[in-house]
C-alpha positions, 0 to 999 in steps of 0.5 A: 144563920139562916138569921143573916140569910134572911135577912139579906133577902129581906134587903134584896128584896126592899130593893129590889121592890124600890128598882121595879116602883123607881122604873115602873114610875120612870116610865108611867110618867114617860108616857103622860108626857108623851101622851101630851107631845102628841096631843 
């Protein structure tokens, strides 16, 4: 049972890390395009 919980925890951490990287990349992209438009 402990291994099952560790596996679920690993998957959750992977998904959260993936979503965090995706959001961070999206925000950086938007900030970059906004800087170009303001020029």
